[in-house]
C-alpha positions as CSV (number, residue, x, y, z in Angstrom):
1,M,56.8,118.1,12.5
2,K,58.6,114.9,13.8
3,V,55.3,113.3,15.0
4,A,53.0,114.4,11.1
5,A,55.7,113.1,9.5
6,Q,56.0,109.4,11.4
7,T,51.8,109.3,12.2
8,P,50.8,108.1,8.3
9,F,52.9,106.2,8.2
10,R,52.0,105.0,11.6
11,H,48.4,104.4,10.1
12,A,49.8,102.3,7.6
13,L,51.3,100.7,9.1
14,L,48.0,99.9,11.5
15,L,46.1,98.9,8.3
16,C,47.8,96.8,7.0
17,A,47.9,94.8,10.0
18,L,43.8,94.9,10.3
19,L,43.9,93.4,7.0
20,T,46.6,90.8,7.2
21,C,43.7,89.8,10.5
22,T,41.2,90.3,8.3
23,A,43.2,87.5,5.6
24,D,43.8,85.5,8.3
25,I,40.2,84.8,9.6
26,A,38.1,84.6,5.7
27,F,41.3,81.8,4.8
28,A,40.3,80.0,8.3
29,E,36.8,80.0,8.2
30,W,34.8,76.8,7.4
31,R,31.5,76.0,5.2
32,P,29.7,73.5,6.3
33,L,28.5,71.1,2.9
34,T,26.3,68.5,4.3
35,E,23.6,69.1,6.2
36,P,22.4,66.9,9.7
37,A,19.4,64.9,9.1
38,P,16.4,65.5,10.5
39,D,16.3,62.5,12.9
40,D,19.9,63.1,13.4
41,A,18.9,64.7,17.0
42,A,16.1,61.2,17.9
43,A,19.1,59.2,18.3
44,D,21.9,59.3,21.1
45,P,23.9,59.1,20.4
46,F,23.8,59.6,16.6
47,Y,26.6,58.9,13.6
48,A,26.7,61.7,10.8
49,K,29.5,61.7,8.1
50,R,30.2,65.8,7.6
51,T,32.5,67.1,5.4
52,A,33.6,71.4,5.0
53,E,35.2,72.9,2.5
54,R,37.3,76.4,3.2
55,P,35.5,78.5,0.3
56,A,39.4,79.9,0.4
57,D,41.6,77.7,-1.5
58,G,38.3,74.9,-1.5
59,K,40.6,72.5,0.5
60,Q,37.7,69.8,1.8
61,L,37.6,68.2,5.4
62,S,35.3,64.4,6.1
63,A,35.1,63.4,9.2
64,H,33.0,60.3,10.7
65,L,31.8,61.7,14.2
66,A,29.1,60.3,16.5
67,F,27.0,61.9,19.0
68,F,26.1,62.3,22.6
69,D,25.4,63.8,25.5
70,S,27.1,64.0,28.4
71,R,23.6,63.5,30.9
72,A,22.9,60.2,29.2
73,Y,26.9,58.9,28.1
74,R,30.2,58.2,30.2
75,L,33.7,57.7,28.5
76,D,35.6,54.4,29.5
77,V,39.3,53.3,27.7
78,V,38.9,50.1,26.6
79,D,43.1,49.0,26.9
80,L,44.1,46.5,23.8
81,G,46.9,44.6,26.1
82,A,50.7,46.2,25.9
83,G,51.9,42.2,24.4
84,P,52.3,42.8,19.7
85,E,48.6,41.0,19.2
86,P,45.9,43.6,20.9
87,T,42.9,41.6,22.9
88,E,40.8,41.9,19.9
89,R,41.9,42.3,16.8
90,D,39.4,44.4,15.2
91,I,37.8,47.7,16.7
92,D,34.2,46.8,16.3
93,D,34.8,43.7,17.7
94,A,37.1,45.3,20.9
95,L,34.3,48.5,21.8
96,R,31.2,45.7,21.4
97,A,33.0,43.4,23.9
98,A,33.6,46.1,26.0
99,G,29.3,47.5,26.0
100,C,30.1,50.1,24.1
101,T,27.7,52.0,22.1
102,A,30.5,53.7,19.9
103,G,34.2,54.7,20.1
104,V,38.1,55.7,18.7
105,N,41.2,54.6,18.7
106,G,43.0,56.4,22.4
107,G,46.4,58.0,23.5
108,F,49.2,57.6,21.5
109,F,51.7,55.1,22.4
110,H,56.0,53.4,22.0
111,P,56.6,50.9,20.1
112,D,56.4,47.9,22.1
113,Y,53.0,49.2,22.7
114,S,53.6,50.5,26.4
115,P,51.9,54.3,26.4
116,L,52.8,57.8,26.2
117,G,51.5,59.4,29.1
118,L,48.8,58.4,31.5
119,V,46.0,55.9,31.1
120,I,43.3,54.5,33.5
121,A,41.2,51.9,32.0
122,D,38.7,50.5,34.5
123,G,40.5,51.8,37.2
124,K,43.8,51.0,36.9
125,R,46.3,52.8,36.0
126,S,49.5,52.8,33.4
127,G,52.3,54.4,31.9
128,R,52.8,57.3,34.1
129,F,51.3,61.3,34.6
130,Q,54.1,62.6,31.5
131,A,54.2,67.0,30.9
132,G,56.1,66.8,26.9
133,K,54.8,69.2,25.1
134,L,52.6,67.2,23.2
135,L,50.5,65.8,25.9
136,S,48.4,69.0,26.8
137,G,45.6,67.7,27.5
138,V,44.2,65.5,30.2
139,L,40.0,63.6,29.3
140,Y,39.1,61.9,31.8
141,S,35.4,60.7,33.6
142,D,34.5,60.0,36.9
143,D,31.4,60.2,38.5
144,R,30.7,63.1,38.6
145,G,30.6,62.8,34.7
146,I,33.2,64.0,31.9
147,H,35.7,66.1,32.0
148,L,38.3,67.8,29.1
149,T,41.1,69.7,31.0
150,R,44.5,71.3,30.6
151,R,47.5,69.2,31.4
152,A,48.5,72.4,34.1
153,A,45.1,72.5,35.7
154,F,44.2,68.9,36.2
155,R,43.9,67.2,39.8
156,D,43.8,63.5,40.4
157,H,42.2,62.1,42.7
158,P,39.7,59.5,43.9
159,G,36.7,57.2,41.6
160,I,38.6,58.0,38.2
161,H,37.2,55.6,35.4
162,A,39.1,56.0,32.3
163,L,41.2,58.7,31.3
164,L,43.8,59.5,28.9
165,Q,46.4,62.1,29.0
166,T,47.1,63.5,25.7
167,G,46.8,66.8,22.7
168,P,47.8,69.0,21.4
169,Y,44.9,70.9,22.6
170,L,43.2,72.7,18.8
171,V,40.2,74.2,20.4
172,E,39.6,76.5,23.7
173,N,37.0,78.4,25.4
174,G,36.0,78.5,21.8
175,N,39.1,79.9,19.9
176,A,41.4,77.6,17.9
177,V,44.6,77.1,19.4
178,R,47.7,79.2,17.8
179,G,51.3,77.6,16.5
180,L,49.4,74.0,15.6
181,S,51.5,72.5,12.5
182,D,50.5,73.3,9.4
183,S,52.1,71.1,7.3
184,R,52.0,67.0,8.1
185,P,48.6,66.5,6.9
186,A,46.9,63.2,7.9
187,R,44.3,61.1,9.2
188,R,43.1,62.3,12.7
189,T,41.3,61.1,15.3
190,F,39.6,63.8,17.9
191,I,36.6,65.2,20.6
192,A,35.0,67.8,20.7
193,T,32.4,69.6,23.1
194,D,30.1,72.2,24.0
195,W,31.6,72.0,27.7
196,R,28.1,71.7,28.7
197,R,26.3,68.0,27.6
198,N,27.2,68.4,23.9
199,W,30.0,66.0,23.0
200,V,31.5,63.9,19.8
201,I,33.6,62.2,18.7
202,G,35.7,62.2,15.4
203,A,38.3,60.8,12.7
204,T,38.6,62.4,9.8
205,T,38.6,60.5,6.7
206,S,40.8,63.0,4.4
207,S,43.9,63.8,5.2
208,V,44.4,67.2,6.8
209,T,46.9,69.4,9.2
210,L,46.5,69.9,13.6
211,A,45.6,73.4,12.2
212,D,43.1,73.7,9.7
213,L,41.3,70.7,12.1
214,A,41.0,73.1,15.4
215,D,39.7,76.1,13.1
216,A,37.7,73.4,11.0
217,L,35.7,72.9,14.8
218,A,36.4,76.3,15.9
219,T,34.1,77.9,13.6
220,P,30.5,77.2,14.6
221,G,28.7,75.3,12.3
222,A,30.6,73.6,10.0
223,L,31.7,70.4,12.0
224,T,28.9,70.5,14.2
225,S,25.6,72.2,14.7
226,W,26.3,73.5,18.3
227,P,29.5,75.9,19.2
228,V,32.2,73.8,20.4
229,D,33.9,75.3,23.0
230,R,37.1,72.9,24.0
231,A,38.2,70.3,22.1
232,I,41.3,67.8,21.5
233,N,43.5,65.6,19.4
234,L,43.7,62.2,19.6
235,D,46.6,59.3,17.7
236,G,46.5,59.4,14.7
237,G,47.3,58.8,11.2
238,S,47.8,55.0,10.8
239,S,46.2,54.3,14.1
240,T,43.0,56.4,13.6
241,G,40.1,54.1,13.7
242,F,36.1,54.5,14.0
243,F,33.5,52.5,14.8
244,V,29.5,53.4,16.5
245,E,26.5,51.2,17.0
246,S,23.6,53.0,15.4
247,G,21.3,51.4,16.0
248,D,17.0,51.6,15.2
249,N,17.7,48.9,12.4
250,R,20.0,51.4,11.2
251,P,23.8,49.3,9.8
252,S,26.9,50.3,11.8
253,R,30.2,51.9,11.1
254,T,33.8,51.1,11.2
255,L,36.1,52.6,10.2
256,Q,39.5,49.6,10.9
257,P,42.9,51.3,12.2
258,L,45.7,50.1,9.9
259,K,48.0,49.6,12.2
260,R,47.6,47.4,15.7
261,V,47.1,50.6,18.9
262,R,47.2,50.4,21.9
263,N,44.2,51.4,23.6
264,L,40.6,52.6,22.3
265,L,38.1,55.3,23.8
266,C,35.3,54.5,23.9
267,V,31.3,55.9,24.6
268,T,29.2,53.9,26.9
269,T,25.8,54.3,29.1
270,R,26.4,55.4,32.6
């Protein structure tokens, strides 16, 4: 009798848990409000400004995006120097001078503009490898391609010409990382990939939380036409900046950071 009496209660708890889980999933899903242009795939890299909406509450997320193929492009880091005045004042001038076709602001830095975490720019190292909670991932480029890995899995080696230690991770194995902040919305900068050949750098024009950005990136079709396998956050807020040289007589797109940044993440041909 004791077991039989508890069974309905257990069933009720299970049902409640399932309903809560389902509600969380439904609330997290986003849908695209802008569709890819028919000629998007013809340009590489190509620019798009896309907006996604969360139907549960009408929240919208808009972002400048530059898509590229890692078989044809690699990542570089452009160091703007340690002094109060950068080597180039505007993000588009700095990226053009470095031969980049697209780029965003890069990693975090201290008030004196020294890097937070390890940075490698053109093979030269600055900062130091750190184990802080914020710096959960390592984005780097070497002769084998572009890599995005967890800090604990990273193995330093010769031949790395560009590296940013950054975070937090937003998407891993196709799923939004749980436990990200759902407060303090701000403009965000990020990089994402399907872990095959498709990559995208992006900067949001709307203020969003880290949790919202992760959910939008992990929702198939919301911001990218391919499924995001992993994504990581870069410095954001007033540091958020974006540039793409579209080519083919298309206008370039620039979003200037609101403050001086230490470095930029650059997309350049192999």
